[in-house]
C-alpha positions in Angstrom: 0.0 0.0 -0.1 1.5 3.4 -0.9 2.6 5.6 1.9 0.2 8.3 0.8 -2.8 5.9 1.0 -1.6 5.0 4.6 -1.3 8.7 5.4 -4.8 9.3 4.1 -6.2 6.4 6.1 -4.7 7.7 9.2 -6.1 11.1 8.4 -9.6 9.5 9.0 -8.7 8.6 12.5 -8.8 12.0 14.1 -5.3 11.3 15.7 -5.2 14.5 17.8 -8.6 13.6 19.3 -7.5 10.0 19.9 -4.3 11.3 21.6 -6.4 13.3 24.1 -8.7 10.3 24.5 -5.7 8.1 25.3 -4.3 10.6 27.8 -7.4 10.5 29.9 -7.5 6.6 29.6 -3.9 6.2 30.6 -4.3 8.6 33.6 -7.2 6.4 34.6 -4.9 3.4 34.5 -2.4 4.9 36.8 -4.8 6.4 39.2 -6.4 2.9 39.5 -3.3 1.7 41.3 -2.4 3.1 44.8 0.7 5.3 44.8 3.6 4.7 44.7 3.0 1.5 42.8 2.7 1.5 39.0 0.2 -0.5 36.9 1.5 -3.5 34.8 3.2 -2.0 31.9 1.9 -4.8 29.6 -1.6 -4.0 30.5 -1.1 -0.4 29.9 0.3 -1.0 26.5 -2.5 -3.6 25.4 -5.2 -1.4 26.9 -3.8 1.8 25.1 -3.6 -0.1 21.9 -7.2 -1.5 22.1 -8.8 1.7 23.4 -6.9 3.9 20.8 -7.8 1.7 18.0 -11.5 1.6 18.9 -11.4 5.3 19.2 -9.8 5.7 15.7 -12.5 3.3 14.4 -15.2 5.4 15.8 -13.6 8.4 14.1 -13.4 6.7 10.8 -17.2 5.9 10.9 -17.9 9.4 11.9 -16.1 10.5 8.6 -18.1 8.1 6.6 -21.4 9.1 8.0 -20.6 12.9 7.8 -19.0 12.7 4.2 -21.8 14.7 2.6 -21.9 17.5 5.1 -18.1 17.5 5.4 -17.9 18.6 1.8 -19.9 21.8 2.5 -17.9 22.9 5.6 -14.6 24.7 5.3 -13.6 23.0 8.6 -13.9 19.6 7.1 -13.8 19.8 3.4 -10.2 19.0 3.3 -10.6 15.6 4.9 -9.7 12.5 2.9 -13.2 11.5 1.9 -14.5 14.8 0.6 -11.1 15.2 -1.2 -11.6 11.7 -2.8 -8.3 10.5 -1.4 -10.0 7.5 0.3 -13.0 5.7 -1.2 -16.0 5.1 0.9 -15.7 1.3 0.9 -11.9 1.6 1.8 -12.9 3.8 4.8 -15.5 1.3 6.0 -13.1 -1.6 5.6 -10.5 0.4 7.5 -12.9 1.3 10.3 -14.1 -2.2 10.8 -10.6 -3.6 10.9 -9.5 -1.1 13.5 -12.6 -1.7 15.6 -12.4 -5.5 15.5 -8.6 -5.5 16.1 -8.9 -3.1 19.0 -11.7 -4.9 20.7 -9.8 -8.2 20.1 -6.7 -7.0 21.9 -8.9 -5.8 24.9 -10.8 -9.1 25.0 -7.6 -11.3 24.7 -5.1 -9.3 26.7 -7.0 -7.0 29.0 -10.4 -8.1 30.2 -14.0 -8.6 28.9 -15.5 -5.7 31.0 -13.1 -3.2 29.3 -13.8 -4.7 25.9 -17.6 -4.4 26.3 -17.5 -1.0 27.7 -15.3 0.2 24.8 -17.6 -1.4 22.3 -20.5 0.5 23.9 -18.6 3.7 23.7 -17.8 3.0 20.1 -21.4 2.4 19.1 -22.4 5.4 21.2 -20.2 7.7 19.2 -20.2 6.2 15.8 -24.0 5.3 15.7 -26.0 6.9 18.4 -24.4 10.3 18.3 -23.1 10.6 14.6 -26.1 8.9 12.9 -28.9 10.0 15.2 -28.3 12.6 17.9 -26.2 15.0 15.9 -29.1 15.5 13.5 -31.9 15.1 15.9 -31.6 17.5 18.9 -29.6 20.6 20.0 -28.7 18.5 23.1 -26.7 16.1 20.8 -23.3 17.0 22.4 -24.7 16.7 26.0 -26.2 13.2 25.5 -23.5 12.1 23.1 -20.8 13.4 25.4 -21.2 10.2 27.5 -19.3 8.2 24.9 -16.4 10.7 24.8 -16.2 10.7 28.6 -15.7 6.9 28.8 -12.0 6.6 28.3 -10.9 7.3 32.0 -13.3 4.5 33.0 -11.9 2.2 30.4 -8.4 2.8 31.6 -9.4 2.2 35.1 -11.3 -1.1 34.4 -8.4 -2.2 32.2 -6.2 -2.3 35.4 -8.6 -3.3 38.1 -11.7 -4.7 36.5 -14.7 -3.1 38.3 -12.9 -2.6 41.6 -13.5 1.0 43.1 -15.1 2.1 39.8 -16.9 4.9 41.6 -13.7 6.9 41.6 -13.3 6.5 37.8 -16.9 7.8 37.5 -15.6 11.0 39.0 -13.2 11.3 36.0 -16.0 10.4 33.6 -18.1 13.2 35.2 -15.3 15.8 34.6 -15.1 15.0 30.9 -18.8 14.7 30.5 -19.4 18.2 31.9 -16.4 19.6 30.0 -17.7 18.4 26.7 -20.7 20.9 26.1 -18.7 24.2 26.8 -15.8 22.8 24.7 -17.9 22.0 21.7 -20.4 24.8 21.9 -17.5 27.3 21.7 -16.6 25.6 18.4 -20.2 25.6 17.4 -20.4 29.4 17.9 -17.3 29.9 15.8 -18.7 27.7 12.9 -22.4 28.5 13.5 -22.8 29.6 9.8 -21.5 26.4 8.6 -23.7 24.3 10.8 -26.8 26.4 9.6 -25.7 25.7 6.1 -25.8 21.9 6.6 -28.9 21.9 8.8 -27.2 20.5 11.9 -29.1 21.6 15.0 -26.3 22.7 17.2 -27.3 24.8 20.1 -26.3 28.2 18.6 -28.3 27.3 15.3 -31.6 26.4 17.2 -31.4 28.6 20.3 -29.1 31.4 19.2 -25.6 32.5 20.0 -26.5 34.5 23.1 -28.3 31.6 24.7 -25.4 29.3 24.0 -22.9 31.7 25.4 -25.0 31.6 28.7 -24.9 27.8 28.7 -21.2 27.8 28.2 -20.8 30.0 31.4 -23.3 27.8 33.4 -21.5 24.6 32.3 -18.1 26.1 33.1 -19.2 26.9 36.6 -20.5 23.5 37.0 -17.3 22.0 35.7 -15.3 23.9 38.4 -17.6 22.4 41.1 -17.3 18.8 39.5 -13.5 19.2 39.2 -13.0 19.5 42.9 -14.8 16.3 43.7 -11.7 14.1 43.5 -10.2 16.3 46.3 -13.4 16.3 48.4 -13.6 12.5 48.4 -10.0 12.0 49.2 -9.0 10.7 45.8 -6.5 13.5 45.3 -4.7 16.0 47.3 -3.7 19.9 47.3 -1.6 19.7 44.1 -4.6 18.6 42.1 -6.9 21.0 44.0 -4.8 24.1 43.3 -4.4 23.1 39.7 -8.1 22.5 39.2 -9.1 25.9 40.7 -6.5 27.7 38.6 -7.3 26.0 35.4 -11.1 26.3 36.1 -10.6 29.9 36.9 -8.9 30.6 33.5 -11.8 28.6 31.8 -14.4 30.7 33.7 -12.5 33.9 32.5 -13.0 32.7 28.8 -16.7 31.9 29.6 -17.2 35.4 31.0 -15.4 37.0 28.1 -17.4 35.1 25.5 -20.5 36.7 27.0 -19.1 40.1 27.6 -17.2 40.6 24.3 -19.7 40.0 21.5 -17.7 41.8 18.9 -14.5 39.8 19.6 -14.6 37.3 16.6 -11.7 35.2 18.0 -13.0 34.7 21.6 -15.1 31.6 20.8 -12.2 29.9 18.9 -9.8 30.9 21.8 -12.3 29.4 24.3 -12.3 26.2 22.3 -8.6 25.9 22.1 -8.1 26.6 25.8 -10.7 23.9 26.6 -8.5 21.3 24.9 -5.5 22.4 27.0 -7.7 22.5 30.2 -8.6 18.8 29.9 -5.1 17.8 29.1 -3.6 19.8 32.0 -6.2 18.8 34.6 -5.6 15.1 33.9 -1.9 15.5 34.0 -2.5 17.3 37.4 -4.4 14.3 38.6 -1.4 12.1 37.7 1.2 14.3 39.3 -0.9 14.6 42.4 -1.3 10.9 42.6 2.4 10.3 43.0 3.2 13.5 45.0 0.2 13.4 47.2 -0.2 16.3 49.7 -2.8 15.9 52.4 -4.0 18.2 55.2 
């Protein structure tokens, strides 16, 4: 297979998104083991491969389902399918192969619970969200966010099975509440394109001002949710301080997006910061786990 074709197939996998997914999953793996111990490195490798391939598979199916609307949006019209660099049947085969291989790795080398939860997440994103929710309701990203919030739980169960899974659910909750303000900021930035392709994102159906208020409310809720790991004793002061600083910066963006309507870059800047926020808060959890400071 020519290298250009491999490159185009990888272009269907949303590798930057998968990288963020894997970060949250790997942090979940390390948090599942009491400090100062480390998880079994083979389990970490196999689980990362399986979860990563399943996430890439979901991304490929998202590309296939959204091919027609992708051709009409400047954000997506350079993707391999709209550009004709990959045929639809090639993408489908690639997506199925990634999914089966990833789930097979999880079943054979990790555990059945993680495989089943990963499969449910894959179906939740590739089918429930992409094929139905995205086109059916302005709450698409809220409901569909459950699939994207699963990786920390998958990482946790990969190491421990279902033991102490309630702590993993706190990580799930952080990503779940983070998803709406993250994506709504992008939706505001690209509202004209979503209108053009009749996708009922919140700023299309309820207006930009309403969406901005929802971003602010969800950001406040995110700050509250983000301190729960500290309140239940899962993490210490390093994490608490980091969460409050990162949340405070996010809140600043959410306030500015409401107060600076003429700033055409503020929605995009909010979106890009939200990505850094999630990455940094999970890294803070990891650092805190191995250098825990308690009162």
